[in-house]
VEXMIDO-477276 format. One record per residue (C-alpha): x, y, z; residue number from 1. Coordinates in Angstrom, 1 decimal, decimal comma. Layout:
N
REC u v w nr
REC X Y Z NUM $
...
This chain:
383
REC u v w nr
REC 22,4 30,9 -50,6 1 $
REC 22,8 27,5 -49,0 2 $
REC 19,8 25,9 -47,1 3 $
REC 21,4 26,5 -43,7 4 $
REC 22,0 30,2 -44,6 5 $
REC 18,4 30,6 -45,7 6 $
REC 17,2 29,1 -42,5 7 $
REC 19,4 31,3 -40,4 8 $
REC 18,0 34,4 -42,3 9 $
REC 14,5 33,2 -41,6 10 $
REC 15,3 32,8 -37,9 11 $
REC 16,8 36,3 -37,8 12 $
REC 13,6 37,7 -39,5 13 $
REC 11,4 35,8 -37,0 14 $
REC 13,4 37,3 -34,2 15 $
REC 12,8 40,8 -35,6 16 $
REC 9,1 40,0 -36,0 17 $
REC 8,8 39,0 -32,3 18 $
REC 10,5 42,2 -31,2 19 $
REC 8,1 44,2 -33,4 20 $
REC 5,1 42,4 -32,0 21 $
REC 6,2 43,1 -28,4 22 $
REC 6,7 46,7 -29,3 23 $
REC 3,2 46,9 -30,9 24 $
REC 1,7 45,3 -27,8 25 $
REC 3,4 47,9 -25,6 26 $
REC 2,0 50,7 -27,8 27 $
REC -1,5 49,1 -27,5 28 $
REC -1,3 49,3 -23,7 29 $
REC -0,3 53,0 -24,0 30 $
REC -3,4 53,5 -26,2 31 $
REC -5,5 51,9 -23,4 32 $
REC -4,3 54,5 -20,9 33 $
REC -5,0 57,3 -23,3 34 $
REC -8,5 56,0 -24,0 35 $
REC -9,2 55,6 -20,3 36 $
REC -8,2 59,2 -19,6 37 $
REC -10,5 60,4 -22,4 38 $
REC -13,4 58,1 -21,4 39 $
REC -13,4 56,4 -24,7 40 $
REC -14,4 52,8 -25,4 41 $
REC -11,6 50,3 -25,9 42 $
REC -12,9 49,0 -29,2 43 $
REC -13,0 51,4 -32,2 44 $
REC -14,1 49,2 -35,2 45 $
REC -14,2 52,1 -37,6 46 $
REC -10,5 52,7 -36,9 47 $
REC -9,8 48,9 -37,2 48 $
REC -11,5 48,9 -40,6 49 $
REC -9,5 51,8 -41,8 50 $
REC -6,3 50,1 -40,5 51 $
REC -7,1 46,8 -42,3 52 $
REC -7,9 48,5 -45,6 53 $
REC -4,6 50,5 -45,4 54 $
REC -2,6 47,4 -44,6 55 $
REC -4,2 45,5 -47,5 56 $
REC -3,2 48,3 -49,9 57 $
REC 0,4 48,4 -48,5 58 $
REC 0,7 44,6 -48,8 59 $
REC -0,3 44,5 -52,5 60 $
REC 3,1 45,7 -53,9 61 $
REC 4,8 43,4 -51,5 62 $
REC 3,0 40,4 -52,9 63 $
REC 0,9 39,9 -49,7 64 $
REC -2,7 39,1 -50,6 65 $
REC -5,7 40,6 -48,7 66 $
REC -6,7 37,3 -47,0 67 $
REC -3,2 36,7 -45,6 68 $
REC -2,9 40,2 -44,2 69 $
REC -6,4 40,2 -42,8 70 $
REC -6,0 36,9 -41,0 71 $
REC -2,7 38,0 -39,4 72 $
REC -4,1 41,3 -38,2 73 $
REC -7,3 39,9 -36,9 74 $
REC -5,2 37,9 -34,4 75 $
REC -3,1 41,0 -33,6 76 $
REC -6,1 43,2 -33,1 77 $
REC -7,8 40,6 -30,9 78 $
REC -4,7 40,5 -28,7 79 $
REC -4,5 44,3 -28,5 80 $
REC -8,2 44,5 -27,5 81 $
REC -7,8 41,8 -24,8 82 $
REC -4,5 43,4 -23,5 83 $
REC -6,2 46,8 -23,3 84 $
REC -9,2 45,4 -21,5 85 $
REC -6,9 43,7 -18,9 86 $
REC -5,0 46,9 -18,4 87 $
REC -8,2 48,9 -17,8 88 $
REC -9,6 46,3 -15,4 89 $
REC -6,3 46,2 -13,5 90 $
REC -6,4 49,9 -12,9 91 $
REC -10,1 49,9 -11,9 92 $
REC -9,9 46,9 -9,6 93 $
REC -6,3 46,8 -8,6 94 $
REC -6,1 43,3 -9,9 95 $
REC -2,5 43,2 -11,1 96 $
REC -0,2 41,5 -8,6 97 $
REC 3,3 40,0 -8,7 98 $
REC 1,9 36,5 -8,2 99 $
REC -1,5 34,9 -8,2 100 $
REC -2,5 31,4 -7,0 101 $
REC -4,8 29,8 -9,5 102 $
REC -6,7 26,5 -9,0 103 $
REC -7,6 24,4 -12,1 104 $
REC -8,4 20,9 -13,2 105 $
REC -5,4 18,5 -13,6 106 $
REC -1,8 19,3 -13,7 107 $
REC 0,6 20,8 -16,3 108 $
REC -0,6 20,0 -19,8 109 $
REC -4,3 19,8 -19,1 110 $
REC -6,6 22,0 -21,2 111 $
REC -7,5 24,0 -18,0 112 $
REC -3,7 24,5 -17,4 113 $
REC -3,4 26,1 -20,9 114 $
REC -6,5 28,2 -20,3 115 $
REC -5,0 29,4 -17,0 116 $
REC -1,8 30,4 -18,7 117 $
REC -3,7 32,2 -21,4 118 $
REC -5,8 34,3 -19,1 119 $
REC -3,4 35,2 -16,3 120 $
REC -0,3 35,9 -18,4 121 $
REC -1,9 39,3 -19,1 122 $
REC -2,7 39,9 -15,4 123 $
REC 0,2 38,7 -13,3 124 $
REC 3,9 38,4 -13,4 125 $
REC 3,9 34,9 -11,9 126 $
REC 1,3 32,2 -11,7 127 $
REC 1,3 29,8 -8,8 128 $
REC -0,4 26,7 -10,2 129 $
REC -2,7 24,6 -8,0 130 $
REC -3,7 21,6 -10,0 131 $
REC -6,8 19,8 -8,6 132 $
REC -8,5 16,4 -9,1 133 $
REC -12,1 17,6 -9,3 134 $
REC -14,2 20,7 -9,9 135 $
REC -15,4 20,6 -6,3 136 $
REC -11,7 20,7 -5,1 137 $
REC -11,1 23,7 -7,3 138 $
REC -14,0 25,7 -5,9 139 $
REC -13,0 24,7 -2,3 140 $
REC -9,4 25,9 -2,9 141 $
REC -10,7 29,5 -3,5 142 $
REC -13,4 29,4 -0,9 143 $
REC -10,8 28,4 1,8 144 $
REC -8,3 31,0 0,7 145 $
REC -5,7 28,4 -0,6 146 $
REC -6,1 30,0 -4,1 147 $
REC -7,0 33,5 -5,3 148 $
REC -8,8 32,4 -8,5 149 $
REC -10,2 29,3 -10,1 150 $
REC -10,5 28,5 -13,8 151 $
REC -13,5 26,2 -14,6 152 $
REC -14,7 24,9 -18,0 153 $
REC -18,3 25,7 -18,3 154 $
REC -19,3 24,6 -21,8 155 $
REC -18,0 23,1 -25,0 156 $
REC -19,2 23,4 -28,6 157 $
REC -19,1 19,6 -29,0 158 $
REC -20,2 18,2 -25,7 159 $
REC -22,3 21,1 -24,4 160 $
REC -22,7 22,4 -20,9 161 $
REC -20,7 21,0 -18,0 162 $
REC -23,5 20,4 -15,5 163 $
REC -21,3 19,7 -12,5 164 $
REC -19,8 23,2 -12,8 165 $
REC -23,3 24,8 -13,1 166 $
REC -24,4 23,0 -10,0 167 $
REC -21,4 24,2 -8,0 168 $
REC -22,1 27,8 -9,1 169 $
REC -25,6 27,6 -7,6 170 $
REC -24,2 26,9 -4,1 171 $
REC -20,9 28,8 -3,9 172 $
REC -20,4 32,4 -2,7 173 $
REC -17,7 32,9 -5,3 174 $
REC -18,2 35,4 -8,1 175 $
REC -17,5 35,0 -11,8 176 $
REC -14,9 37,7 -12,6 177 $
REC -13,7 36,7 -16,1 178 $
REC -14,2 34,4 -19,0 179 $
REC -12,2 33,1 -21,9 180 $
REC -12,6 30,7 -24,9 181 $
REC -9,9 28,2 -25,8 182 $
REC -9,6 26,1 -28,9 183 $
REC -9,5 22,4 -28,2 184 $
REC -7,6 20,1 -30,5 185 $
REC -7,8 16,5 -29,4 186 $
REC -5,1 14,0 -30,4 187 $
REC -4,3 10,4 -29,7 188 $
REC -1,0 10,4 -27,8 189 $
REC 1,2 7,5 -26,9 190 $
REC 4,8 6,4 -26,1 191 $
REC 7,2 6,8 -29,0 192 $
REC 6,9 3,9 -31,4 193 $
REC 3,3 3,0 -30,3 194 $
REC 1,5 0,8 -32,8 195 $
REC -2,1 2,0 -33,0 196 $
REC -3,4 -1,4 -34,1 197 $
REC -2,1 -2,9 -30,8 198 $
REC -3,7 -0,4 -28,5 199 $
REC -6,1 -1,9 -25,9 200 $
REC -6,9 1,1 -23,6 201 $
REC -7,6 4,8 -24,2 202 $
REC -7,5 7,2 -21,2 203 $
REC -8,8 10,7 -20,7 204 $
REC -11,3 13,0 -18,8 205 $
REC -15,0 12,1 -19,3 206 $
REC -15,6 15,4 -21,2 207 $
REC -12,8 14,7 -23,6 208 $
REC -14,1 11,2 -24,2 209 $
REC -17,6 12,6 -24,9 210 $
REC -16,2 15,1 -27,4 211 $
REC -14,4 12,3 -29,3 212 $
REC -17,2 9,7 -29,0 213 $
REC -17,7 9,2 -32,8 214 $
REC -14,0 8,5 -33,4 215 $
REC -13,9 6,1 -30,4 216 $
REC -16,8 4,1 -31,8 217 $
REC -14,5 3,1 -34,7 218 $
REC -12,0 1,5 -32,4 219 $
REC -12,5 -2,3 -31,7 220 $
REC -11,5 -4,2 -28,6 221 $
REC -10,4 -1,0 -26,9 222 $
REC -11,3 -0,2 -23,3 223 $
REC -12,1 3,4 -22,3 224 $
REC -10,6 4,5 -19,0 225 $
REC -11,7 7,7 -17,3 226 $
REC -9,2 10,0 -15,6 227 $
REC -9,4 13,1 -13,5 228 $
REC -8,0 15,2 -16,4 229 $
REC -6,2 14,8 -19,7 230 $
REC -2,9 15,5 -17,9 231 $
REC -3,7 12,7 -15,5 232 $
REC -4,1 10,4 -18,6 233 $
REC -0,7 11,6 -19,9 234 $
REC 0,9 10,9 -16,6 235 $
REC -0,6 7,4 -16,5 236 $
REC 0,7 6,5 -20,0 237 $
REC 4,2 7,8 -19,1 238 $
REC 4,2 5,9 -15,8 239 $
REC 3,0 2,6 -17,1 240 $
REC 5,4 2,6 -20,1 241 $
REC 2,9 0,2 -21,8 242 $
REC 2,5 0,9 -25,6 243 $
REC -1,0 -0,7 -25,6 244 $
REC -2,3 2,2 -23,4 245 $
REC -2,7 5,7 -24,9 246 $
REC -4,3 9,0 -24,0 247 $
REC -6,5 11,7 -25,6 248 $
REC -5,5 15,3 -25,1 249 $
REC -3,7 18,3 -26,5 250 $
REC -0,4 17,8 -28,5 251 $
REC 1,5 20,4 -26,4 252 $
REC 0,3 18,8 -23,2 253 $
REC 1,4 15,4 -24,4 254 $
REC 4,9 16,7 -25,2 255 $
REC 5,4 17,6 -21,5 256 $
REC 5,1 13,9 -20,8 257 $
REC 7,3 12,7 -23,6 258 $
REC 4,3 11,4 -25,7 259 $
REC 4,0 11,6 -29,4 260 $
REC 0,9 12,2 -31,6 261 $
REC -0,6 9,1 -33,2 262 $
REC -3,7 10,7 -34,7 263 $
REC -5,1 14,2 -34,9 264 $
REC -8,6 15,8 -35,2 265 $
REC -10,6 13,4 -33,1 266 $
REC -13,4 15,7 -32,0 267 $
REC -17,0 15,2 -33,1 268 $
REC -17,0 18,8 -34,4 269 $
REC -14,2 20,3 -36,4 270 $
REC -14,4 23,6 -34,6 271 $
REC -14,1 22,5 -31,0 272 $
REC -14,0 25,3 -28,5 273 $
REC -14,3 25,4 -24,7 274 $
REC -15,5 28,3 -22,7 275 $
REC -14,0 28,8 -19,3 276 $
REC -15,0 31,1 -16,4 277 $
REC -12,7 32,6 -13,8 278 $
REC -14,1 32,8 -10,2 279 $
REC -12,8 34,6 -7,1 280 $
REC -14,0 35,4 -3,6 281 $
REC -14,8 39,1 -4,4 282 $
REC -16,7 40,4 -7,5 283 $
REC -15,1 43,0 -9,8 284 $
REC -16,3 46,2 -11,4 285 $
REC -16,3 46,3 -15,2 286 $
REC -15,3 49,6 -16,8 287 $
REC -17,8 51,3 -19,0 288 $
REC -15,3 51,2 -21,8 289 $
REC -15,4 47,4 -21,9 290 $
REC -18,2 45,2 -23,1 291 $
REC -19,6 43,3 -20,1 292 $
REC -21,5 40,1 -19,4 293 $
REC -23,7 39,4 -16,3 294 $
REC -24,5 35,9 -15,2 295 $
REC -27,4 35,2 -12,9 296 $
REC -29,7 32,4 -11,8 297 $
REC -33,4 32,5 -11,2 298 $
REC -36,2 30,2 -10,1 299 $
REC -39,5 31,1 -11,7 300 $
REC -41,7 28,5 -10,2 301 $
REC -43,9 26,1 -12,1 302 $
REC -46,8 28,3 -13,0 303 $
REC -47,6 28,4 -16,8 304 $
REC -45,7 31,2 -18,7 305 $
REC -43,5 32,1 -15,7 306 $
REC -40,2 31,7 -17,7 307 $
REC -41,6 33,6 -20,7 308 $
REC -42,6 36,5 -18,4 309 $
REC -39,2 36,6 -16,9 310 $
REC -37,4 36,7 -20,2 311 $
REC -39,8 39,4 -21,5 312 $
REC -38,4 41,7 -18,7 313 $
REC -34,9 41,4 -20,4 314 $
REC -36,4 42,1 -23,8 315 $
REC -38,3 45,2 -22,5 316 $
REC -35,1 46,7 -21,2 317 $
REC -33,2 46,0 -24,4 318 $
REC -30,9 43,4 -22,8 319 $
REC -29,5 40,7 -25,1 320 $
REC -29,4 37,1 -23,7 321 $
REC -26,6 34,9 -24,9 322 $
REC -27,2 31,8 -22,8 323 $
REC -30,1 30,1 -21,0 324 $
REC -29,4 26,8 -19,2 325 $
REC -31,7 24,9 -16,9 326 $
REC -30,7 22,6 -14,1 327 $
REC -32,8 20,5 -11,7 328 $
REC -33,2 21,7 -8,1 329 $
REC -32,1 19,0 -5,6 330 $
REC -35,0 18,0 -3,4 331 $
REC -37,6 19,7 -5,7 332 $
REC -38,7 17,0 -8,3 333 $
REC -39,5 18,4 -11,7 334 $
REC -38,5 22,0 -10,7 335 $
REC -35,6 23,8 -12,4 336 $
REC -33,2 26,6 -11,8 337 $
REC -32,3 28,8 -14,8 338 $
REC -28,8 30,1 -15,5 339 $
REC -28,8 33,2 -17,7 340 $
REC -25,9 35,1 -19,4 341 $
REC -26,7 38,6 -20,7 342 $
REC -24,6 41,2 -22,5 343 $
REC -24,9 43,9 -20,0 344 $
REC -23,0 45,6 -17,2 345 $
REC -24,4 45,1 -13,7 346 $
REC -24,1 48,8 -13,1 347 $
REC -26,1 49,8 -16,2 348 $
REC -29,5 51,4 -15,3 349 $
REC -31,3 48,9 -17,6 350 $
REC -29,7 45,9 -15,9 351 $
REC -30,4 47,3 -12,4 352 $
REC -34,1 47,9 -13,3 353 $
REC -34,4 44,4 -14,9 354 $
REC -33,0 42,7 -11,8 355 $
REC -35,4 44,6 -9,6 356 $
REC -38,3 43,5 -11,7 357 $
REC -37,1 39,9 -11,8 358 $
REC -36,8 39,9 -8,0 359 $
REC -40,5 40,8 -7,8 360 $
REC -41,6 38,5 -10,5 361 $
REC -39,7 35,3 -9,7 362 $
REC -39,2 33,3 -6,5 363 $
REC -35,4 33,6 -6,4 364 $
REC -32,6 35,6 -8,2 365 $
REC -28,9 35,5 -7,5 366 $
REC -26,2 37,3 -9,5 367 $
REC -23,2 35,1 -10,1 368 $
REC -21,0 37,8 -11,5 369 $
REC -20,4 40,7 -13,9 370 $
REC -17,2 40,4 -15,9 371 $
REC -15,5 41,6 -19,2 372 $
REC -16,7 39,8 -22,3 373 $
REC -13,9 37,8 -24,0 374 $
REC -15,6 37,9 -27,4 375 $
REC -13,7 40,0 -29,9 376 $
REC -15,6 39,7 -33,2 377 $
REC -13,3 40,2 -36,2 378 $
REC -13,9 43,5 -37,9 379 $
REC -15,6 43,1 -41,3 380 $
REC -14,1 45,1 -44,2 381 $
REC -16,6 47,1 -46,2 382 $
REC -15,9 47,2 -49,9 383 $
């Protein structure tokens, strides 16, 4: 076969694969309905393990090694689980609508834009995008009814917690109704033909700059320019048409503005992942079949051992804590508010009792939301 014929055959095969993936996804949603009617949990790791072992055996005579098969099916299984969770939540809360208005940081191509697409593609037929210039504007858009939901970055594996978002959560009446993690791959992006040795200015959001600080230290005679978002940086480079000015952001986002990649893998940490939360005016219920998280804030006061006593309440009720973050309380020097993430459903008896005890033990407790966990741990194969 000629090269063009081979490529055509590959394209035809890829088309068939896409059709099969779509068919498999539809079947996974049918499974969710069956599990819901039988009151079964969404995740069945024993079944997943049996499936992986069977597929590995089937792949051997086809020349497909175990690692290759496992990596592909871990992605497929994760997608199935998240699709099923979204389906169950839609039925429980009536969330699925033809269109949703979502506020996020920046415009098309920002990391928050891609996170928004990733989360709401499973939950709505159409996304009405409301790009904002600041986290405060995002929250206000939902509070005032201009948006139905907001997507906010809350922490990053490289730069840590995003304090401004934590502070906003303390004062808003909005509830956390969802979460997602999104891999972040920073690139230097410029106009086609840009000579990196002649660059004099690098633009991006402060969080992005912080996540690439070690790489940027190696650049000489280069000015750092902060922008409202990575997409704002892309737009600036495109508008100025100056090859000495470049941006940092995602490759796919840069393409939307006609920019090309100059350098990849800029982040301080190789595995750079951001966690986003989704907030809305009304809280949601989380189905018992779905692993849930609850986020709350508490003020323990300054007496010795107060925080330890509060955390012991969670331990005594068998509640696992996944995040503890402290933030100063404005107007109260040296005093702190604690943000806590736990792996528990707000309607669980243990969680209800723990919150009752914390209300009596601490000076202040506020639940920020209970929502489905986005964490889908890959199933390990037992030999």
